[in-house]
C-alpha positions in Angstrom: 0.0 -0.3 0.0 1.6 3.4 -0.9 0.7 6.9 0.1 -0.5 9.3 -2.1 0.1 13.1 -1.6 -3.7 13.5 -1.3 -3.2 10.9 1.9 -0.6 12.6 3.4 -2.0 16.3 2.9 -5.3 14.9 4.8 -2.8 13.6 7.6 -1.1 16.9 7.8 -4.5 19.2 7.8 -6.4 16.9 10.3 -3.5 17.5 12.8 -3.0 21.2 12.6 -6.6 21.1 13.2 -6.2 19.3 16.4 -3.4 21.9 17.9 -4.9 25.5 18.9 -4.6 27.9 16.2 -1.3 29.6 16.3 -1.1 33.4 17.9 -0.5 36.8 16.8 2.1 38.5 18.3 -0.4 40.8 20.5 -2.6 37.6 21.7 1.5 36.3 22.5 1.8 39.0 25.4 -1.9 39.0 26.6 -1.1 36.0 29.6 1.3 37.9 30.5 -0.3 41.1 30.9 -3.4 39.2 32.6 -0.3 38.1 35.2 1.3 41.3 35.3 -2.4 42.8 36.3 -3.3 40.3 38.9 -0.3 40.1 40.7 0.7 43.9 41.0 -3.5 43.2 42.6 -1.5 41.0 44.8 0.9 43.1 45.8 -1.0 46.3 46.6 -3.5 43.9 48.4 -1.1 42.9 50.5 0.4 46.5 50.8 -2.5 47.8 52.1 -2.1 46.1 55.3 1.1 47.7 56.0 0.1 51.2 54.7 2.6 51.0 52.1 0.8 49.5 49.1 3.2 50.8 46.4 6.6 50.7 48.6 7.7 47.3 46.5 7.4 49.2 43.2 9.1 52.1 44.4 11.9 50.0 45.7 12.1 48.1 42.3 12.0 51.7 40.5 15.0 52.4 42.8 16.6 49.1 42.2 16.2 49.4 38.4 17.3 53.0 38.3 20.1 52.6 40.5 23.1 52.6 37.9 21.6 54.9 35.8 20.4 57.9 37.8 22.7 59.6 40.6 20.5 62.1 42.0 17.0 61.2 44.0 13.8 61.6 41.9 10.1 61.4 43.2 9.0 58.6 44.6 6.1 58.3 41.7 8.6 58.1 38.9 10.2 55.0 41.1 6.7 53.9 41.6 5.9 53.9 37.8 9.2 52.8 36.9 9.0 49.5 39.1 5.4 49.0 37.8 6.9 49.1 34.1 9.8 46.7 35.0 7.5 44.5 37.0 4.8 44.2 33.6 7.7 43.3 31.6 8.8 41.0 33.4 5.4 39.1 33.9 4.6 39.7 29.9 8.2 38.2 29.1 7.2 35.1 31.7 3.8 34.8 29.9 4.9 35.1 26.2 7.5 32.1 26.5 4.5 30.4 28.3 2.2 30.6 25.6 5.3 29.2 23.4 5.9 26.2 25.6 2.3 25.5 26.2 1.0 25.5 22.5 -0.7 22.3 22.4 -1.7 22.1 26.0 -5.4 22.2 27.2 -7.3 22.0 30.7 -5.7 20.3 33.0 -2.2 20.1 31.6 -1.9 23.7 30.6 -2.5 24.7 34.4 0.1 22.4 35.8 2.4 23.3 33.2 1.6 27.3 34.6 2.4 25.8 38.1 5.7 24.8 37.6 6.5 27.2 35.4 5.9 29.7 38.4 7.5 27.3 40.7 10.4 27.4 38.6 10.6 30.9 38.4 10.0 31.6 42.1 13.2 29.2 42.8 15.3 31.6 40.0 14.0 34.7 41.6 15.2 33.7 44.8 18.6 31.7 43.4 19.9 34.0 40.8 17.7 37.3 40.1 15.3 38.6 42.3 13.7 41.0 40.2 12.1 37.8 37.8 8.5 37.7 39.0 8.4 41.6 39.7 8.1 43.5 42.8 7.2 40.3 44.8 10.8 40.1 45.8 11.3 43.4 47.1 8.3 43.0 49.3 7.9 42.1 52.6 5.3 39.3 51.7 5.5 36.5 54.2 5.4 33.4 52.4 2.0 32.1 52.2 1.3 35.6 50.6 3.9 34.7 47.9 2.5 31.6 47.6 -0.5 33.1 46.9 1.5 35.5 44.6 2.7 32.7 42.7 -0.4 30.6 42.6 -2.0 34.0 40.8 0.6 33.8 38.4 -0.2 30.5 37.5 -3.6 30.9 37.1 -3.9 34.1 35.4 -0.9 32.1 32.7 -3.6 29.7 32.5 -6.4 31.8 31.8 -4.8 34.3 29.7 -3.4 31.4 27.7 -6.9 30.1 27.0 -8.5 33.8 26.6 -5.8 34.8 24.1 -6.9 31.3 21.7 -10.3 31.5 21.9 -11.0 34.6 23.0 
């Protein structure tokens, strides 16, 4: 039995239909934006309890601009810079996640998001403190950090699903 070219084309077309559609460049960044917004909400919510909701973003801004700016800037500039850096990191992780999780659906999508955020938390603790945005510079307890990481995982999986089918 030989395969004809039409059989190969039909097999390729059915395999392509089984995968989710390829995401446009803008949609690849969407899960990271969802994760940035959700995780910033956790940081600000935790900060309200201590009366300083923007302090982690100010500290991230100071750490980011320390080598570039020698004079003191207003806290608002540092807070905006910190929020931009926080958003940048999470959009980057969201784009990486959508590239890796292209064929995943349902529970596998969520489990892979949990694995990615756990790996990012380890990377942030050991090598690069700002890898998870402003969380490392906040004074969150370990329970709040767990909530923060879980929020990112949920946001990445929900954001990916919305980007695919929304």
